[in-house]
DSSP file (Angstrom, degrees, kcal/mol; ACC not computed):
  #  RESIDUE AA STRUCTURE BP1 BP2  ACC     N-H-->O    O-->H-N    N-H-->O    O-->H-N    TCO  KAPPA ALPHA  PHI   PSI    X-CA   Y-CA   Z-CA
    1    1 A M     >        0   0    0      0, 0.0     4,-3.0     0, 0.0     5,-0.2   0.000 360.0 360.0 360.0 -39.5   91.7  115.1  101.6
    2    2 A R  H  >  +     0   0    0      1,-0.2     4,-2.3     2,-0.2     5,-0.2   0.935 360.0  46.1 -58.8 -47.7   91.2  118.7  102.6
    3    3 A E  H  > S+     0   0    0      2,-0.2     4,-2.0     1,-0.2    -1,-0.2   0.911 115.1  46.2 -64.3 -41.5   94.5  119.8  100.9
    4    4 A L  H  > S+     0   0    0      1,-0.2     4,-2.5     2,-0.2     5,-0.2   0.907 112.2  52.1 -64.3 -41.8   93.8  117.9   97.7
    5    5 A G  H  X S+     0   0    0     -4,-3.0     4,-2.5     1,-0.2    33,-0.3   0.877 110.5  46.9 -61.8 -40.5   90.2  119.2   97.7
    6    6 A L  H  X S+     0   0    0     -4,-2.3     4,-2.3     2,-0.2    -1,-0.2   0.884 111.8  51.7 -66.9 -39.7   91.4  122.8   98.0
    7    7 A E  H  X S+     0   0    0     -4,-2.0     4,-2.6     2,-0.2    -2,-0.2   0.916 112.8  43.9 -66.1 -44.2   94.0  122.3   95.3
    8    8 A I  H  X S+     0   0    0     -4,-2.5     4,-2.2     2,-0.2    -2,-0.2   0.922 112.0  53.7 -67.1 -43.7   91.4  120.9   92.9
    9    9 A T  H  < S+     0   0    0     -4,-2.5    -2,-0.2    -5,-0.2    -1,-0.2   0.906 112.3  45.1 -56.7 -41.2   88.9  123.6   93.8
   10   10 A R  H >< S+     0   0    0     -4,-2.3     3,-1.0     1,-0.2    -2,-0.2   0.928 114.2  47.5 -68.6 -44.5   91.4  126.2   93.0
   11   11 A D  H 3< S+     0   0    0     -4,-2.6    -2,-0.2     1,-0.2    -1,-0.2   0.770 119.4  38.6 -66.9 -26.4   92.6  124.6   89.8
   12   12 A Y  T >< S+     0   0    0     -4,-2.2     3,-2.0    -5,-0.1    -1,-0.2   0.103  77.9 148.8-113.9  20.5   89.0  124.1   88.5
   13   13 A R  T <  S+     0   0    0     -3,-1.0     3,-0.1     1,-0.3    26,-0.1  -0.269  74.2  19.4 -57.5 144.8   87.3  127.3   89.7
   14   14 A N  T 3  S+     0   0    0      1,-0.3     2,-0.3     0, 0.0    -1,-0.3   0.631 115.4  89.5  66.3  17.1   84.6  128.3   87.2
   15   15 A K  S <  S-     0   0    0     -3,-2.0    -1,-0.3    25,-0.1    -3,-0.1  -0.860  70.2-137.9-131.5 168.1   84.5  124.8   85.9
   16   16 A A        -     0   0    0     -2,-0.3    59,-0.3    23,-0.1    25,-0.2  -0.769  27.5-153.1-127.9  87.9   82.6  121.6   86.8
   17   17 A P        -     0   0    0      0, 0.0    25,-1.7     0, 0.0     2,-0.5  -0.185   7.9-134.8 -64.5 154.3   85.0  118.7   86.6
   18   18 A H  E     -ab  42  76A   0     57,-2.9    59,-2.4    23,-0.2     2,-0.4  -0.945  20.1-150.4-108.1 120.9   83.8  115.2   85.9
   19   19 A F  E     -ab  43  77A   0     23,-3.3    25,-2.5    -2,-0.5     2,-0.6  -0.768   7.6-162.6 -98.9 137.8   85.4  112.6   88.3
   20   20 A V  E     -ab  44  78A   0     57,-2.3    59,-2.9    -2,-0.4     2,-0.4  -0.946  11.5-158.1-119.0 105.9   85.9  109.0   87.2
   21   21 A S  E     -ab  45  79A   0     23,-2.7    25,-2.2    -2,-0.6     2,-0.8  -0.725  11.7-136.6 -88.3 128.3   86.5  106.8   90.2
   22   22 A V  E  >  -a   46   0A   0     57,-2.5     4,-1.9    -2,-0.4    25,-0.2  -0.756  40.2-108.0 -90.2 111.1   88.3  103.5   89.6
   23   23 A L  E  4 S+a   47   0A   0     23,-3.4    25,-1.0    -2,-0.8     2,-0.1  -0.475  77.5  10.4 -80.1 155.1   86.5  100.7   91.5
   24   24 A N  T >4 S+     0   0    0     23,-0.2     3,-1.4    -2,-0.1    -1,-0.2  -0.948 124.4  38.8 -94.8 -20.9   86.8   99.0   93.7
   25   25 A G  T 34 S+     0   0    0      1,-0.3     4,-0.4     2,-0.1     3,-0.3   0.701 112.0  52.4 -61.7 -27.7   89.8  100.4   95.5
   26   26 A A  T 3X S+     0   0    0     -4,-1.9     4,-3.1     1,-0.2    -1,-0.3   0.404  77.3  99.4 -93.5   3.5   89.2  104.1   95.1
   27   27 A F  H <> S+     0   0    0     -3,-1.4     4,-2.0     1,-0.2    -1,-0.2   0.881  87.5  40.9 -62.2 -41.0   85.6  104.3   96.4
   28   28 A I  H  > S+     0   0    0     -3,-0.3     4,-2.4     2,-0.2     5,-0.2   0.932 116.7  49.1 -72.9 -45.0   86.4  105.5   99.9
   29   29 A F  H  > S+     0   0    0     -4,-0.4     4,-3.0   108,-0.3    -2,-0.2   0.927 111.1  51.7 -56.4 -46.9   89.1  107.9   98.7
   30   30 A T  H  X S+     0   0    0     -4,-3.1     4,-2.7     2,-0.2     5,-0.3   0.911 109.1  49.1 -55.9 -47.8   86.7  109.3   96.1
   31   31 A A  H  X S+     0   0    0     -4,-2.0     4,-1.2    -5,-0.2    -1,-0.2   0.929 115.3  43.4 -61.5 -45.2   83.9  109.9   98.6
   32   32 A D  H  < S+     0   0    0     -4,-2.4     4,-0.4     2,-0.2    -2,-0.2   0.905 114.6  50.8 -69.3 -39.3   86.2  111.7  101.0
   33   33 A L  H >< S+     0   0    0     -4,-3.0     3,-1.9    -5,-0.2    -2,-0.2   0.950 109.4  47.0 -65.3 -50.4   87.9  113.7   98.2
   34   34 A V  H >< S+     0   0    0     -4,-2.7     3,-1.2     1,-0.3    -1,-0.2   0.766 104.1  62.2 -68.0 -22.0   84.7  115.0   96.5
   35   35 A R  T 3< S+     0   0    0     -4,-1.2    -1,-0.3    -5,-0.3    -2,-0.2   0.661 103.5  52.2 -71.5 -14.1   83.3  116.1   99.9
   36   36 A N  T <  S+     0   0    0     -3,-1.9     2,-0.5    -4,-0.4    -1,-0.2   0.211  90.6  93.0-105.6  13.3   86.3  118.4  100.1
   37   37 A I    <   -     0   0    0     -3,-1.2     2,-1.1     2,-0.1   -31,-0.1  -0.934  60.3-157.5-110.8 123.7   85.7  120.0   96.7
   38   38 A N        +     0   0    0     -2,-0.5    -3,-0.1   -33,-0.3    -4,-0.0  -0.514  60.4  88.8 -99.7  65.7   83.7  123.2   96.6
   39   39 A L  S    S-     0   0    0     -2,-1.1     2,-0.3   -26,-0.1   -23,-0.1  -0.965  85.7 -93.5-147.3 158.2   82.6  123.1   93.0
   40   40 A P        +     0   0    0      0, 0.0     2,-0.3     0, 0.0   -25,-0.1  -0.637  59.3 164.8 -69.7 140.2   79.7  121.7   91.0
   41   41 A L        -     0   0    0     -2,-0.3     2,-0.3   -25,-0.2   -23,-0.2  -0.967  32.3-139.7-151.3 164.2   80.9  118.3   89.8
   42   42 A T  E     -a   18   0A   0    -25,-1.7   -23,-3.3    -2,-0.3     2,-0.4  -0.884  18.5-155.4-125.4 162.0   79.7  115.0   88.3
   43   43 A L  E     +a   19   0A   0     -2,-0.3     2,-0.3   -25,-0.2   -23,-0.2  -0.998  15.3 168.3-145.1 138.1   80.9  111.5   89.1
   44   44 A D  E     -a   20   0A   0    -25,-2.5   -23,-2.7    -2,-0.4     2,-0.3  -0.917  20.0-137.3-141.0 167.4   81.0  108.2   87.4
   45   45 A F  E     +a   21   0A   0     -2,-0.3     2,-0.3   -25,-0.2   -23,-0.2  -0.940  16.4 176.6-128.7 150.3   82.7  104.8   88.1
   46   46 A L  E     -a   22   0A   0    -25,-2.2   -23,-3.4    -2,-0.3     2,-0.4  -0.958  18.8-138.9-140.8 163.0   84.5  102.2   86.1
   47   47 A A  E     +aC  23  65A   0     18,-2.4    17,-3.1    -2,-0.3    18,-1.8  -0.989  20.5 172.1-129.7 133.5   86.3   99.0   87.1
   48   48 A L  E     - C   0  63A   0    -25,-1.0     2,-0.4    -2,-0.4    15,-0.2  -0.902  11.2-160.1-128.4 157.0   89.5   97.6   85.9
   49   49 A S  E     + C   0  62A   0     13,-1.8    13,-2.4    -2,-0.3    -2,-0.0  -0.997  32.0 148.4-141.6 136.7   91.6   94.7   87.1
   50   50 A S  S    S+     0   0    0     -2,-0.4     8,-3.7    11,-0.2     9,-0.4   0.236  83.5  48.2-137.2   1.3   95.2   93.7   86.7
   51   51 A Y    >   -     0   0    0      6,-0.2     3,-2.0     1,-0.2     2,-0.3   0.760  66.9-176.0-109.9 -35.9   95.5   91.9   90.1
   52   52 A G  T 3  S-     0   0    0      1,-0.3    -1,-0.2     3,-0.1    91,-0.2  -0.576  80.1 -33.8  61.7-126.8   92.6   89.5   90.6
   53   53 A N  T 3  S+     0   0    0     -2,-0.3    -1,-0.3    89,-0.1     2,-0.1   0.258 116.5 108.6-105.0  11.3   93.2   88.2   94.1
   54   54 A A  S <  S-     0   0    0     -3,-2.0    88,-0.2     2,-0.2     4,-0.1  -0.311  71.2-132.8 -83.8 166.7   97.0   88.3   93.8
   55   55 A Q  S    S+     0   0    0     86,-0.1     2,-0.4     2,-0.1    -1,-0.1   0.512  90.8  59.8 -95.5  -6.3   99.4   90.7   95.5
   56   56 A N  S    S-     0   0    0     -5,-0.2    -2,-0.2    77,-0.0     2,-0.1  -0.948  92.0-106.3-123.8 143.5  101.2   91.4   92.2
   57   57 A S        -     0   0    0     -2,-0.4    -6,-0.2     1,-0.1    -2,-0.1  -0.382  15.0-145.7 -65.5 141.5   99.9   92.8   88.9
   58   58 A S        -     0   0    0     -8,-3.7    -1,-0.1     2,-0.3    -7,-0.1   0.655  35.0-124.6 -75.5 -19.4   99.5   90.3   86.1
   59   59 A G  S    S+     0   0    0     -9,-0.4     2,-0.5     1,-0.2    -8,-0.1   0.269  81.7 102.9  88.0 -10.0  100.4   93.1   83.6
   60   60 A E        -     0   0    0    -10,-0.3     2,-0.4     2,-0.0    -2,-0.3  -0.922  62.9-146.5-108.9 128.4   97.2   92.5   81.7
   61   61 A V        -     0   0    0     -2,-0.5     2,-0.4    -3,-0.1   -11,-0.2  -0.781  11.6-167.9 -98.9 133.5   94.3   95.0   82.2
   62   62 A E  E     -C   49   0A   0    -13,-2.4   -13,-1.8    -2,-0.4     2,-0.6  -0.977  17.9-137.7-119.7 129.2   90.7   94.0   82.1
   63   63 A L  E     +C   48   0A   0     -2,-0.4   -15,-0.3   -15,-0.2     3,-0.1  -0.779  27.7 170.3 -84.9 118.3   87.8   96.4   81.9
   64   64 A L  E     +     0   0A   0    -17,-3.1     2,-0.3    -2,-0.6   -16,-0.2   0.750  67.6  16.1 -98.2 -31.6   85.1   95.1   84.3
   65   65 A K  E    S-C   47   0A   0    -18,-1.8   -18,-2.4   -42,-0.1    -1,-0.4  -0.977  72.4-149.5-148.0 130.1   82.7   98.0   84.3
   66   66 A D        -     0   0    0     -2,-0.3   -21,-0.2   -20,-0.2     2,-0.0  -0.438  32.6 -84.6 -94.1 168.4   82.5  100.9   81.8
   67   67 A L        -     0   0    0     -2,-0.1    -1,-0.2     1,-0.1   -21,-0.1  -0.339  24.2-156.4 -67.0 153.9   81.4  104.4   82.3
   68   68 A R  S    S+     0   0    0    -23,-0.2    -1,-0.1     2,-0.1   -22,-0.1   0.673  74.2  62.3 -99.4 -27.5   77.7  105.3   82.2
   69   69 A L  S    S-     0   0    0      1,-0.0     2,-0.1     2,-0.0    -2,-0.1  -0.759  86.7-111.8-105.3 145.6   78.1  109.0   81.3
   70   70 A P        -     0   0    0      0, 0.0    -2,-0.1     0, 0.0    -1,-0.0  -0.472  22.5-168.8 -72.7 147.7   79.7  110.5   78.3
   71   71 A I    >   +     0   0    0     28,-0.2     3,-2.5    -2,-0.1    31,-0.4   0.435  37.4 132.9-115.7  -2.5   83.0  112.4   78.9
   72   72 A A  T 3  S+     0   0    0      1,-0.3    28,-0.2    29,-0.2     3,-0.1  -0.265  83.0   5.1 -54.8 130.6   83.5  114.2   75.5
   73   73 A G  T 3  S+     0   0    0     27,-2.6    -1,-0.3     1,-0.2     2,-0.2   0.458 105.3 121.9  76.6   0.6   84.4  117.8   76.1
   74   74 A K    <   -     0   0    0     -3,-2.5    29,-1.6    26,-0.1    28,-1.5  -0.638  69.6-118.2 -98.0 155.7   84.6  117.4   79.9
   75   75 A D  E     - d   0 103A   0    -59,-0.3   -57,-2.9    -2,-0.2     2,-0.3  -0.827  42.7-160.5 -86.6 107.1   87.4  118.1   82.2
   76   76 A V  E     -bd  18 104A   0     27,-2.9    29,-2.4    -2,-0.9     2,-0.5  -0.724  18.1-167.4 -99.5 138.0   88.0  114.7   83.7
   77   77 A I  E     -bd  19 105A   0    -59,-2.4   -57,-2.3    -2,-0.3     2,-0.4  -0.968  14.3-149.6-123.6 113.6   89.7  113.8   86.9
   78   78 A V  E     -bd  20 106A   0     27,-3.0    29,-3.4    -2,-0.5     2,-0.6  -0.672   8.4-152.1 -81.3 131.5   90.6  110.1   87.3
   79   79 A V  E     +bd  21 107A   0    -59,-2.9   -57,-2.5    -2,-0.4     2,-0.3  -0.926  19.5 178.2-111.6 113.0   90.5  109.0   91.0
   80   80 A E  E     - d   0 108A   0     27,-2.8    29,-1.9    -2,-0.6    30,-0.2  -0.854  29.5-146.7-114.5 146.7   92.9  106.1   91.6
   81   81 A D  E    S-     0   0A   0     -2,-0.3    29,-1.6     1,-0.3     2,-0.3   0.937  82.9  -1.8 -77.4 -47.2   93.6  104.4   94.9
   82   82 A I  E     - d   0 110A   0     27,-0.2     2,-0.7    26,-0.1    -1,-0.3  -0.996  54.0-149.1-148.8 137.2   97.2  103.5   94.1
   83   83 A V  E     + d   0 111A   0     27,-1.9    29,-2.8    -2,-0.3    32,-0.2  -0.935  35.8 152.2-104.9 116.2   99.6  103.9   91.2
   84   84 A D  S    S-     0   0    0     -2,-0.7    31,-0.2    27,-0.2    -1,-0.1   0.652  73.5  -1.4-109.8 -96.8  102.0  101.0   91.3
   85   85 A T  S    S-     0   0    0     31,-0.2    32,-3.0    32,-0.1    33,-2.4   0.749  87.5-129.2 -73.0 -22.3  103.6   99.8   88.0
   86   86 A G  S  > S+     0   0    0     30,-0.2     4,-2.5    31,-0.2     5,-0.2   0.326  78.7 113.5  88.8  -7.6  101.6  102.4   86.0
   87   87 A I  H  > S+     0   0    0      2,-0.2     4,-2.1     1,-0.2     5,-0.2   0.936  77.1  44.0 -64.4 -47.7  100.3   99.8   83.5
   88   88 A T  H  > S+     0   0    0      2,-0.2     4,-2.6     1,-0.2    -1,-0.2   0.930 115.7  46.9 -64.7 -46.8   96.7  100.0   84.6
   89   89 A L  H  > S+     0   0    0      2,-0.2     4,-3.1     1,-0.2     5,-0.2   0.908 110.6  52.9 -64.2 -41.4   96.7  103.9   84.6
   90   90 A N  H  X S+     0   0    0     -4,-2.5     4,-1.9     1,-0.2    -1,-0.2   0.925 111.0  47.1 -59.5 -43.0   98.4  104.1   81.3
   91   91 A Y  H  X S+     0   0    0     -4,-2.1     4,-2.3    -5,-0.2    -2,-0.2   0.942 113.9  48.2 -62.3 -45.9   95.8  101.8   79.8
   92   92 A L  H  X S+     0   0    0     -4,-2.6     4,-2.9     1,-0.2     5,-0.3   0.896 108.1  53.4 -64.0 -41.7   93.0  103.8   81.4
   93   93 A M  H  X S+     0   0    0     -4,-3.1     4,-2.7     1,-0.2    -1,-0.2   0.926 112.3  45.2 -59.9 -45.0   94.4  107.2   80.2
   94   94 A G  H  X S+     0   0    0     -4,-1.9     4,-1.4    -5,-0.2    -1,-0.2   0.897 112.3  52.3 -63.0 -41.4   94.5  106.0   76.6
   95   95 A Y  H  < S+     0   0    0     -4,-2.3     4,-0.3    -5,-0.2    -2,-0.2   0.924 114.8  40.6 -61.4 -47.6   91.0  104.5   77.0
   96   96 A L  H >< S+     0   0    0     -4,-2.9     3,-2.2     1,-0.2    -2,-0.2   0.917 109.7  57.6 -69.4 -44.6   89.6  107.8   78.3
   97   97 A E  H >< S+     0   0    0     -4,-2.7     3,-1.6     1,-0.3    -1,-0.2   0.789  96.6  64.4 -58.1 -28.8   91.5  110.1   75.9
   98   98 A A  T 3< S+     0   0    0     -4,-1.4    -1,-0.3     1,-0.3    -2,-0.2   0.689  94.1  62.6 -67.0 -16.9   89.9  108.1   72.9
   99   99 A R  T <  S-     0   0    0     -3,-2.2    -1,-0.3    -4,-0.3    -2,-0.2   0.302 112.8-120.0 -92.6   8.2   86.6  109.5   74.2
  100  100 A K    <   +     0   0    0     -3,-1.6   -27,-2.6   -28,-0.2    -3,-0.1   0.885  42.4 177.0  59.3  51.8   87.7  113.1   73.5
  101  101 A P        -     0   0    0      0, 0.0   -29,-0.2     0, 0.0   -26,-0.2  -0.414  40.5-119.0 -74.2 162.4   87.5  114.8   76.9
  102  102 A A  S    S-     0   0    0    -28,-1.5     2,-0.3   -31,-0.4   -27,-0.2   0.895  91.6 -14.0 -65.3 -39.4   88.7  118.4   77.2
  103  103 A S  E     -d   75   0A   0    -29,-1.6   -27,-2.9     2,-0.0     2,-0.4  -0.982  58.1-149.8-157.2 159.8   91.3  117.3   79.7
  104  104 A V  E     +d   76   0A   0     -2,-0.3     2,-0.3   -29,-0.2   -27,-0.2  -0.978  20.5 169.8-137.4 123.6   92.3  114.3   81.8
  105  105 A K  E     -d   77   0A   0    -29,-2.4   -27,-3.0    -2,-0.4     2,-0.4  -0.878  24.4-127.9-125.8 163.8   94.1  114.6   85.1
  106  106 A V  E     -d   78   0A   0     -2,-0.3    18,-2.2   -29,-0.2    17,-1.2  -0.931  14.1-171.7-118.2 133.7   94.9  112.1   87.8
  107  107 A A  E     -de  79 124A   0    -29,-3.4   -27,-2.8    -2,-0.4     2,-0.4  -0.992  18.1-179.4-116.9 121.8   94.3  112.2   91.6
  108  108 A A  E     -de  80 125A   0     16,-2.8    18,-2.5    -2,-0.5   -27,-0.2  -0.965  28.6-153.6-124.7 138.1   95.8  109.2   93.4
  109  109 A L  E    S+     0   0A   0    -29,-1.9    18,-2.5    -2,-0.4     2,-0.3   0.932  84.8  17.6 -71.6 -43.5   95.8  108.5   97.1
  110  110 A L  E     -de  82 127A   0    -29,-1.6   -27,-1.9    16,-0.2     2,-0.3  -0.920  60.9-167.6-130.7 151.7   99.1  106.5   96.9
  111  111 A S  E     -de  83 128A   0     16,-1.5    18,-3.1    -2,-0.3   -27,-0.2  -0.993   8.6-167.3-140.6 134.4  102.1  106.2   94.6
  112  112 A K    >   +     0   0    0    -29,-2.8     3,-1.8    -2,-0.3     4,-0.3  -0.767  13.0 175.0-115.3  81.0  104.9  103.6   94.6
  113  113 A P  G >  S+     0   0    0      0, 0.0     3,-1.2     0, 0.0    -1,-0.1   0.764  72.4  68.3 -63.3 -24.0  107.4  105.1   92.2
  114  114 A S  G 3  S+     0   0    0     15,-0.4   -30,-0.1     1,-0.2    16,-0.1   0.700 102.8  46.8 -69.2 -15.9  110.0  102.3   92.8
  115  115 A R  G <  S+     0   0    0     -3,-1.8    -1,-0.2   -31,-0.2   -31,-0.1   0.421  81.7 132.4 -99.4  -2.6  107.6   99.8   91.0
  116  116 A R    <   +     0   0    0     -3,-1.2   -31,-0.2    -4,-0.3   -30,-0.2  -0.302  20.8 164.6 -62.3 126.4  106.9  102.0   88.0
  117  117 A K  S    S+     0   0    0    -32,-3.0     2,-0.4     1,-0.3   -31,-0.2   0.614  76.1  36.3-104.5 -28.4  107.2  100.2   84.7
  118  118 A V  S    S-     0   0    0    -33,-2.4     2,-0.4     2,-0.0    -1,-0.3  -0.997  87.0-126.5-128.5 125.3  105.3  102.9   82.7
  119  119 A Q        +     0   0    0     -2,-0.4   -33,-0.1    -3,-0.1   -34,-0.0  -0.595  36.7 173.9 -72.9 125.3  105.7  106.5   83.5
  120  120 A V        -     0   0    0     -2,-0.4     2,-0.2   -37,-0.0   -30,-0.0  -0.950  32.1-105.9-131.0 149.9  102.2  108.1   84.1
  121  121 A P        -     0   0    0      0, 0.0     2,-0.4     0, 0.0    -2,-0.0  -0.548  25.0-172.1 -77.9 140.9  101.2  111.6   85.3
  122  122 A I        +     0   0    0     -2,-0.2     3,-0.2     1,-0.1   -15,-0.1  -0.956   6.7 175.8-126.5 112.2   99.8  112.1   88.8
  123  123 A H  S    S+     0   0    0    -17,-1.2     2,-0.5    -2,-0.4   -16,-0.2   0.824  74.0  31.5 -87.1 -35.6   98.6  115.6   89.1
  124  124 A Y  E    S-e  107   0A   0    -18,-2.2   -16,-2.8  -116,-0.0     2,-0.4  -0.959  75.7-178.0-129.1 109.7   97.1  115.3   92.7
  125  125 A L  E     -e  108   0A   0     -2,-0.5   -16,-0.2   -18,-0.2     3,-0.1  -0.911  21.9-169.5-120.6 133.5   98.9  112.9   95.1
  126  126 A G  E    S-     0   0A   0    -18,-2.5     2,-0.3    -2,-0.4   -16,-0.2   0.974  73.6 -13.2 -73.5 -68.6   98.0  112.0   98.6
  127  127 A F  E     -e  110   0A   0    -18,-2.5   -16,-1.5   -19,-0.2     2,-0.5  -0.992  50.0-139.8-143.0 144.5  101.2  110.1   99.6
  128  128 A E  E     -e  111   0A   0     -2,-0.3     2,-0.3   -18,-0.2   -16,-0.2  -0.891  35.2-172.3 -99.2 135.4  104.2  108.5   98.0
  129  129 A I        -     0   0    0    -18,-3.1   -15,-0.4    -2,-0.5     3,-0.0  -0.851  23.3-105.0-129.6 164.9  105.1  105.1   99.7
  130  130 A E        -     0   0    0     -2,-0.3     2,-1.3     1,-0.1    -1,-0.1  -0.159  58.4 -72.8 -74.6 175.6  107.7  102.5   99.7
  131  131 A D  S    S+     0   0    0      2,-0.0    25,-1.0   -17,-0.0     2,-0.3  -0.622  83.5 123.2 -77.5  96.0  107.3   99.1   98.0
  132  132 A A  E     -F  155   0B   0     -2,-1.3     2,-0.6    23,-0.2    23,-0.2  -0.983  67.7-105.1-148.2 152.8  104.9   97.2  100.2
  133  133 A Y  E     -F  154   0B   0     21,-2.9    21,-2.9    -2,-0.3     2,-0.3  -0.729  46.3-167.5 -80.8 121.0  101.5   95.6   99.7
  134  134 A V  E     +F  153   0B   0     -2,-0.6     2,-0.3    19,-0.2    19,-0.2  -0.820  13.8 167.2-115.4 152.4   99.0   97.9  101.3
  135  135 A Y  E     +F  152   0B   0     17,-2.4    17,-2.8    -2,-0.3     5,-0.2  -0.973  30.0  68.9-156.3 166.0   95.3   97.5  102.1
  136  136 A G  B >   +G  139   0C   0      3,-2.9     3,-1.9    -2,-0.3    10,-0.2  -0.281  69.8  67.2 102.1 166.2   92.5   99.1  104.1
  137  137 A Y  T 3  S-     0   0    0     11,-2.2  -108,-0.3    13,-0.3    10,-0.2   0.884 138.9 -38.2  51.7  45.1   90.7  102.4  103.4
  138  138 A G  T 3  S+     0   0    0      8,-2.5    -1,-0.3     1,-0.3     2,-0.2  -0.036 117.4 111.1 100.1 -29.8   89.1  100.9  100.3
  139  139 A L  B <   -G  136   0C   0     -3,-1.9    -3,-2.9     7,-0.2    -1,-0.3  -0.575  59.9-141.5 -77.3 140.0   92.2   98.9   99.2
  140  140 A D        -     0   0    0     -2,-0.2     2,-0.4    -5,-0.2     5,-0.2  -0.556  21.0-149.7-106.9 166.8   91.7   95.2   99.5
  141  141 A R  B >  S-H  144   0D   0      3,-2.2     3,-1.2    -2,-0.2     5,-0.1  -0.901  96.7 -28.7-126.8  98.5   93.6   92.1  100.5
  142  142 A A  T 3  S-     0   0    0     -2,-0.4   -89,-0.1     1,-0.3     3,-0.1   0.913 125.7 -51.1  54.0  46.0   92.0   89.3   98.4
  143  143 A Q  T 3  S+     0   0    0      1,-0.3    -1,-0.3   -91,-0.2     2,-0.2   0.528 122.6 102.0  73.4   9.4   88.7   91.3   98.4
  144  144 A E  B <   +H  141   0D   0     -3,-1.2    -3,-2.2     1,-0.1    -1,-0.3  -0.708  60.2  34.9-115.2 169.6   88.8   91.6  102.2
  145  145 A D    >   +     0   0    0     -2,-0.2     3,-1.2    -5,-0.2    -8,-0.2   0.567  66.3 127.9  68.7  12.6   89.7   94.4  104.6
  146  146 A R  T 3   +     0   0    0      1,-0.2    -8,-2.5    -3,-0.2    -7,-0.2   0.808  68.5  62.3 -64.4 -26.1   88.5   97.3  102.5
  147  147 A N  T 3  S+     0   0    0    -10,-0.2    -1,-0.2   -11,-0.1    -7,-0.1   0.467  71.2 119.9 -82.2  -2.6   86.5   98.6  105.5
  148  148 A L    <   -     0   0    0     -3,-1.2   -11,-2.2    -9,-0.2   -10,-0.2  -0.416  64.9-138.0 -61.9 138.1   89.5   99.2  107.7
  149  149 A P  S    S+     0   0    0      0, 0.0     2,-0.3     0, 0.0    -1,-0.1   0.288  83.1  42.7 -82.8  12.6   89.5  102.9  108.6
  150  150 A F  S    S-     0   0    0    -15,-0.0     2,-0.5     2,-0.0   -13,-0.3  -0.897  85.1-108.9-145.4 170.5   93.3  103.0  108.0
  151  151 A I        +     0   0    0     -2,-0.3     2,-0.3   -15,-0.2   -15,-0.2  -0.917  37.9 172.0-105.8 132.8   95.9  101.8  105.5
  152  152 A T  E     -F  135   0B   0    -17,-2.8   -17,-2.4    -2,-0.5     2,-0.3  -0.803  13.3-144.6-130.7 176.2   98.3   99.1  106.6
  153  153 A S  E     -F  134   0B   0     -2,-0.3     2,-0.4   -19,-0.2   -19,-0.2  -0.934  18.8-144.2-144.9 164.4  100.9   97.0  104.8
  154  154 A I  E     -F  133   0B   0    -21,-2.9   -21,-2.9    -2,-0.3    -2,-0.0  -1.000  42.1-117.6-120.8 123.2  102.7   93.7  104.3
  155  155 A K  E      F  132   0B   0     -2,-0.4   -23,-0.2   -23,-0.2   -24,-0.0  -0.331 360.0 360.0 -63.4 142.6  106.3   94.3  103.3
  156  156 A S              0   0    0    -25,-1.0    -1,-0.2    -2,-0.0   -24,-0.1   0.474 360.0 360.0 -79.3 360.0  107.3   92.9   99.9
């Protein structure tokens, strides 16, 4: 978190980025990340689903909670827990870009490039991982285990 926070602080000096945290999985990552950014910033949340309680994406994205704050003209940083197939993030990028922000970049805790169906940009990445179902540190296993202080996995 410290390294990502320093990188974002450097890239956005003299700016006040607006963070969009994707619920529910990214809430812990978002909290730790923004505490490591030495800039004025704003924060909002939205919720999307393409998994339900399953371990594999359905491929259909559902908006569960929309933003409360306007993003037009703002430098937006989307905070994602994990980029898997890229379908959800691709949907989200189009959704946000339609609201005319000055820029949109992505900070992701985890990326599984071997599962990618849609290529999406990740500007700030914590870790690249192999194809495994992961949970803990905000990521769930059928809505449970988000409170684990670590990330663990079930092999695919």
